[in-house]
N, C-alpha and C positions, 0 to 999 in steps of 0.2 A: 471618426464621426459616426454617430448612431444612425440606425436605420430610419429613425423618425426624421432626422434632419435631411435625409436624402431627398425628401419630397419638398423641402423648403427652398425658397428662392428669394432673391432681392429684386426690388424694383429700383433701378438706378436712374436718377436724373443726371444727364451727362454734363452738368455744371460742376460735378465733383461731389455732390451731396446725394446720398442714398438713404432710403428709408427701409428699415427691416424691423418687423414686429413693433411698429409705432415709434421707433427711435431713429433720429437722423444720424447718418454715418458720414464722416468726412473723408475726402479723397481728392486727388488731383483732378482738375477739370479737363474735359475733352470738348468735343463739339456740343455747344450749348443747346442747339436746336433739336438734338436727337434724344429719344427716350429708348432705352434698351432694357431687356429682361435678362437678368444675370442669374444663372444657377449657382448653387453653392460650390460647384467645381470651377466657376469662373468663366464659362462660355457665354458669349453675347448673342442675343436673339433680338433683332430689330423689331419694334412694334410698328406695324404699318397702319396708316390711317385706313379705316374700313369704309367701303361703300357697299351697302347692302342691296340685294335684289328687292324690287318692289313687289314681285309676284313670282309664283312658281313657273319655271321655264326650263324643263329638263329635256334635252334633245340628244338623239344618238350622235356618236362621233362621225366624222367624215369617213373614217375607215369602215365603220359599220354600214354607213349609207352606200359605200362603194363596193361592198361585198355582195356578190351576186352569183348564185349557183344555177347555171342554165338548166341542168337536169331537173332540179327541184322546181324551178320556175315553170318549166314546160309541163312536167308530170302533174304538179299541183293544180295547174290550170286546165287539165284535161277532164272531160266528163266521162268518168269510168264507171259504167254500169254493166257488169258482166251478165251474160245470158243466164237466166235463172235455172235453166235445165241442163247447163253444161258446167262442169267443175272448172274453176279457174286454173289456167296454166300460165304461170308467170315466167317469161323468158327475158325479163328486163333488168334484173339486178345481178351484178357480178359477185354474188356470194355463193360459193360452192357448197355451203352447209345447209341451204334452205330446205332441201327435200330429204336430207339424211342419207342419201345414197353414196356420199363420198366422205366417209369418216377419215380422220387423220390416222397416222400409223400408231400402233400400240406402243412403240418405243417413244413416241412423242408424248403420249399420255404418261408413260412411266417416268420420263424425265421430269414432268411437271409434278407428279406425285412425290418423287424423291426430293425435289426442291422444297415442297411444302413441308414434308416430314423433317427435313434438316433443320428447319426453323432458324436458318441463317440469313434469310432474305426478306425479313419483315420490316426492316427499317429503310432509311434513305440510302440510296446509292449516289455516287458522284453523278453530276448532271449529264456527263458524257457516257455513263455506264460503268459497271464493274470492269476492272482491268482484265480479269480472266475471261469474261464474256466477250469483251472486245477482241481479245486475242483469239478466241475460238472462231469468231467471224473472219478475222484476218487470215487465219490458217485455212479456213474453208474456201475462201475466194482467191487466195494468193496463187499466182502462177508465175513462171519464170519471166514472161513478157510484161507482167504487171504485178510485181511483188507488193505485199501489204504487211504492215506491222500494226500492233494494237493502237499506236498513236494515229494511225490513218483511219480509225473507225470511231464513229460516234453513234451510240444506240439511241433510238428515238421511239416516240409513241406512234408506231405504225409508219408505213412508207409515206403517208400523207404529211406527217411532220418532217420527215427527211426532205421531202420536196420543198416544204415551207422554208426550212433552214437554208437550203441551197439557193432558192430564189432570193431570200432575204439577205444573204451574205454577198451575193454577186451583183445585186441591182440596187440602184437608187431611183427615187421618183424622177420621172422624165426620161429614164433609160427605156430601151425597148428590148423585148425578148422574142425569139423565134419559137413559135408553137405549131405543131403539126395540125393539119386540117384534112380529114377528121382527127380529133384528138381528145384525150381525157379532159373533161371540163374543169377539173380542179386547178390546172395551170393558170387559166384565165381568171378564175375566182380569186386566187391568191395574188396574182400580179396586179390586177386592176385595183384591188383593195389597198395596195401599197403605192398606187400612183405610177405604175409601170405600164408602158404601152405594149399591147400584145399585137404582134404581126404574124398572121397565119400563113404558113407555107404549105403548098399543096402536096398531098400524096396522090398517086396515080392508080386508080382502080384497075385500069387496063394492064398495068404492070405489077399486079399483086401488091398494090399500095406502096411501091417504092417512092422515095422522095423525088419531087420535081426539083432537081439540083439547080437548074437555071433560075427557076422562080425563087428558090430559097436565097440564092446569092444576091438576086436583085433587090431583096428586101433589107439587106444588111447595110449599116452605115457606122459612123464612129460612135454612136450612142447604143449600139447593140452590145449588150452585156452578157448574153447567155443564149445558147442554142439548145433547145430541149429536143431530145431524141428518145422515142419510146420503142423499145425493141426487146422481145416481141411486143406487138401492139395491142392496146386497148384504144379503140373499139374494133380494130380490123382483124386481129388474129394473124397478122402478117409477121414474117421473120425475114430480116434482111440478110442477104448473102455477104460473104467476106468481101467480095469485090465492091458491093454497094456501100458497105460500112466504110471501106477505105476511101471511097469517093466523097462520102459525107465528111470524113476527117480532113480531106484535102480542102474542101470549102471552108471549114472552120479554121484550118491552119492559115490559109491564104488571107483570111479576114481577121485573124488574131482574136477569135471569139471562143471562150471556154464552153464546154459542153456540160449540160445536166443530163445524164443518162438515166432515164427511168427504166430500171431493170427488175421491176417487181415480178415479172413473168420469166425471169432468167431461167434457162434450162427447161422451161415448159414448152418443148419443141417436139413436133411430131416426128416419128421415125422416118429416116430418109432425108431430113433437113439438118443443117448445121446452123448454129447461132453463136458465132464468136462475139464476145463482149467488146464494146468499144474500147475500154482501157487496154485490152490485150493487143489491140492493133495500132494504138496511138504512139507515135514517136515524139511528137512535140506539143500536141494539144492537151492542156490540163483538163481533167474530167472529174466531176463530182457524180458518183454513181449512187443511186438510191434504190433500196430494196427492202425486203422484210420477209416475215414468215407467212403472211396472209394467204397467198395464193398457192405456192408450191407445197406448203405443208398443210393447207386447207384449214387454217385457224385465223380468219380475219379478225375475230373478236378479241384475240389475245393482245393486239396492239403492240407489236414489237417490230420495229424497222431499224434501218441503219443507213448512215452516210459513209461511203467509202471515198477517201481522198486519193486521187491518182494525180500527183503533182509533177507533170513532166517538166524537166529542166528548172525546177524550183520557181516556177512562175507564180504560183499561189503564195509561196513563201510562208513566213510565220503569221502574216497579217490575216490571211483568209482562214487559217487554222484557228487563230485566236478569236476571230469573229464568229466562227462556228461554235466554239466553246461558249462564248458569251451568250449567243442566241439560245444555246441549249439550256442555259440557266433560267430561262424565262418560265419553264414549267417543271424544271427539276427532273427531267429524264423519263425513261420508259419504266414499265412495271417491273419491280425487282424480282418477283417470283418467276416471271418468264425469263428474266435475265439469268437467274440461278439455274434454270433448266436448259439454257441455250446450248451449253457445251454438249450435253447429252443429246439434245435434239439434232444438232448438226453432225455429231459423230456417230450416232447409233441408229438413225432412221434407215430402214432397209432400202436397198436399191430397188427391190421389187415393188415397193410402195410407189416410188416415183414413176417407174415404168408402167405400172397398172393404171395410175391416174392419167398419164399421157395417152395410153392406149385407149382408154375409155373416151377421153375427149376427142381423139381423132375419129373413133368410130361414130360418135354422135354427130360430129361435124360432117362426116361423109354421108350419113343418113339424111341430114338436113339439106346438104348441098344437092345430093342426087334427087331428092323429092322435089325441091323447089326449082331445080333447073328446068323441069318440064312444065312449070306453071306459066302460062302466057302472061306477059306483063312484068315478070320478076326476073332479076338477074343476080343470083347469089354468087359470091366470090369465095372460093375455097380457101380457108385459112391454113396456116402451117404451124400454128402454135397458139399459146394462151388458151382462152376459153370462150371465144366470140366468133361470130360470122356476120358479115355485112351483106345485106340484100338490097339491090337497087330496085326502084319502082319506076316503071314507065308511066309517069303521071298522065301523059296524053291518052293512054288506054284506059284510064280510070277517071272519067269525067265527073263522077259523083263526088270526088274529093279535091280540095284545093291544094293539099300538100301532104307530106308524110305524117304530120300530126293528126290531121283529119283521118287519114287512112288507118293509122294504128288505133286511134280512138274508136272508130267504128268496128274494127276487128275485135276489140274487147266486147263491145255491145252485142255483136252478132255471134261471136264464136268463143268468147271468154279466153282469148289468147292475148297476152300482153307482151308486145315487143317494144323496145325503146325507139322512138323516132330519132333519126340521126341528126335532125336539127339541133338536138342537144349537144352534138359534137361538131357544130358549125358546118354540117354537110347535109343539106336538105335532099329529099327524094330518095332516101335510103332508110332502112331500119336495121337495128342490131338485135341479133339473137344470142342469148347465152346458152351454151351447149352442155351445161352441167346437170341438166335434169335427167331422171331415169330414162332409159332407152325407150320404153313403151310410151312414155309421156312425150318424148321427142317425136315419135312416129305419129301419135295422135295430134300433136300440135301442127305438124306439117300437113296432115290431112284436112284439118280445119282451115288452115291458111289457104289451101288449094280450093276448098269449097267456097270460101269467101271471095277469092279472086275470080273464080268462074262466074259467080253471081254478078260481079260489078265490072267485069272486063268488057270493054267496047273497042274492038280493033279498028284502027283507022280514025278514031275520034280525036278531037283536039281539045285540050283543057287550057284555056287562055290564062288560067290563074296559077299555072305551075311555076315553081321557083327555079331560077337559074342556079346551076351548081357552081 
């Protein structure tokens, strides 16, 4: 058949007579009431009776309507007018590259340059990632207690896509998931958009943000499809001990709930602390671990993350794996250039780079904690890892403000210091500080916060509008 005829088709009246190029064609009759469109290859396409719209009416989808980012909603609604005579110090965004004082390792850059020069990574990769890149991740994170192979790894467009895949494969509309409070807002954003109920389990500030295990278990039922555990924590900077991780696993095991472990800050732990991964301690709880290059390697814009499948006792089986593969095909995978560099990044990054980064973060956290600990009305909680510090506000002592949003908004107006109100993390009357800024900027920010609090502090006063925690 010629190429010209490839575009031709028959209109067939299903009484057995067809018309093609003005000529009637005979054939055996079928359903006389139906009209079909038949291609030259013989496939049938029913012609449906059309009902046309009377006017334009284009509306967003239910999923779009249900997508809500608390951080953006709160920050975008704040009236942020920095003091004109004071340079802005932004302590609000968890991007370690903002001030240029924390560059990535030279070996990381070399790996990227080599990948570009090779000109082997300019095309499409498999949706789950190149095999050798997946094997590199498996080798890097494998341990005797939690072995990994390439088939256990799916590469993603950042850790956020990894979390999206994990929630999407484990949960159906009407299910519920356990989310830490305070916790990273993306969990709720993704879950609610998919029709999944979010149940917030408490972390305890007086216990360095350990999980309230009794509260967690009280929220679980037969529709609980996932327990999200963030360790080390955003926004708290906390690191769970081995004993506490084992207790979390016990609750998950007793209730037969799989875990989504957000481990994007894996190994970003201050000296003197240990941070065993959940998979390394699990005997029977299946775990999907999510991570990526963004934080530990200080390249959040490179958008390379991963899903690690730790399938204890073959509970996930082939179905969850196949589901993850299918979901990965929705956007066809992570950046191929970064995938090409991944083996070099993981194998060649200097240990001193990791150590220097963590040492700097700890030093800044100590400066911030020590400075703000002596400010009346504030209660900072010393972190053990990641890049954040949470500060409690005694709202009764600051009657000028209704809540943490008011407090942080006015802090920008008077002192040009922007901290993120913890209402964005479902935890009012706290604010989060990012400790990645240059040391002198950290010192200056704390000095301004002190001056601000001294101006507004009213000991013994009562603010009737404060929010319950």
